[in-house]
Residue, then its C-alpha position, 0 to 999 in steps of 0.5 A: m500500500g502506498e504512503l498516501e493510502s497508509i495515511r488515509v488508513f491511519l487517519a481513519v483509525a484515529e477518527q474511529e479509535s478502532f481498527a475494526g471501525a476504520g476497516r468498515q469505513l474503508g472497506l478493509t479487513p481489520a488485519s489489513v488495517t493493522r498491517t498498514i499501520a504497523a508498516l507506517e510506524q516502521r517506516l517512520g520509526v515512531q509509535l503512532l497509536v496505543r492499542t488497548t483492549r477497548q480502544v485505540a488512541l494516538t500517542a503524542a507523536g501520532a497526534v503531531y503526525a495526524a495534525r500535519v498530514a490531515p490537511l495534506a490528505k484532504g487537499l489531495a482528495e479535493a484536488a483529485e475531485d476537482t480534476r474529475e469535476a472539471q472533466g464532468i465526472a461525478s465521483g466521491r462520497i455523498r452523505v445524505s439524510a432522509p426521512i425513514s418513510l421516504g427512505l424505505k418506499v422511494l429511495p431504494a429504486v433511486l439509489s439502484q438506478f443512480a449507482a448504475l449510472y454513476p458507479d464512482t459515487h458512493v451514497a452514505l444514507s442516514l434515515s431519521d424522522g427527526f430534525v437533523d442539523i446537516v452542518e453540525g452532522d457534516y451531511d452533504l444533503a438532506i431530503r426533508i418532508s416538512g412545512p416552509p423551511g425555517d433553517k437560515s444556515t442552509i441552502w434549500r430548494k423545493v422539489c414538489p408538494v407532498p399531498r396528505l390524506l385522512v385515512a382509516a381502516p374499513g374495519y375501524l369505520a365499520r365499528n365506529g362510523t364514518p365522519q362526514t364533516p371535520e366537526d365529526l372528527s371529535r368523536f373518533s380516535c385521531l392519531s398524532y404525528g409530530p416531533e417528540a410525539r406531540t399532539e398534532v393539529w389538523e388544519l383542513s380547508r374546503g374553498p373559503g372554509r377553514r377548520a382546525h382539529k386537535a388530533r386526540g387519540r390513544f397514540s401519538t408518535d414521531n414515526g410515520d411508518l408506525l403511525a401508518r401501521l397503527v391505522l392499518q390495525g384499526e386504531g383510528i384515523a391519521l393524516l398521512p402523506r399519500f405516498m405512504v398509504e397509496e398501496a393500502l388505499a389501492a388494496g382496500e386496506l385503508a379508506q380516504l376520509l373527507p376527500d373534499w377537505s385538504a390539509p396545508s401543503i407540505w413539501l419535499t425539499l432538498f437542503y444543503p450546507p452553505y456551499e460556495r459552489l455545489p459539488l458536482r457529485v451532490a448536484t448530480f445526485s440532487d438532479f437525478f433524485e428530483t427528476y425521478v420523483k417528478e417523472t417516475r415516482p410522483l409523490 
C-alpha cells in the first residue's frame, strides 16, 4: 500500500479509535488495517497509536503526525475531485439524510438506478424522522418532508408538494362510523404525528372554509411508518402523506376520509450546507433524485 493510502488508513483509525471501525469505513479487513499501520510506524520509526483492549488512541507523536498530514490528505482528495469535476465526472462520497418513510418506499429504486449510472459515487444514507442539523452532522444533503423551511444556515430548494390524506381502516369505520364533516372528527380516535410525539393539529380547508382539529387519540408518535401501521390495525384515523398509504388505499386496506377537505401543503425539499459552489457529485445526485420523483415516482 502506498504512503498516501497508509495515511488515509491511519487517519481513519484515529477518527474511529478502532481498527475494526476504520476497516468498515474503508472497506478493509481489520488485519489489513493493522498491517498498514504497523508498516507506517516502521517506516517512520515512531509509535503512532496505543492499542488497548477497548480502544485505540494516538500517542503524542501520532497526534503531531495526524495534525500535519490531515490537511495534506484532504487537499489531495479535493484536488483529485476537482480534476474529475472539471472533466464532468461525478465521483466521491455523498452523505445524505432522509426521512425513514421516504427512505424505505422511494429511495431504494433511486439509489439502484443512480449507482448504475454513476458507479464512482458512493451514497452514505442516514434515515431519521427527526430534525437533523446537516452542518453540525457534516451531511452533504438532506431530503426533508416538512412545512416552509425555517433553517437560515442552509441552502434549500423545493422539489414538489407532498399531498396528505385522512385515512382509516374499513374495519375501524365499520365499528365506529364514518365522519362526514371535520366537526365529526371529535368523536373518533385521531392519531398524532409530530416531533417528540406531540399532539398534532389538523388544519383542513374546503374553498373559503377553514377548520382546525386537535388530533386526540390513544397514540401519538414521531414515526410515520408506525403511525401508518397503527391505522392499518384499526386504531383510528391519521393524516398521512399519500405516498405512504397509496398501496393500502389501492388494496382496500385503508379508506380516504373527507376527500373534499385538504390539509396545508407540505413539501419535499432538498437542503444543503452553505456551499460556495455545489459539488458536482451532490448536484448530480440532487438532479437525478428530483427528476425521478417528478417523472417516475410522483409523490
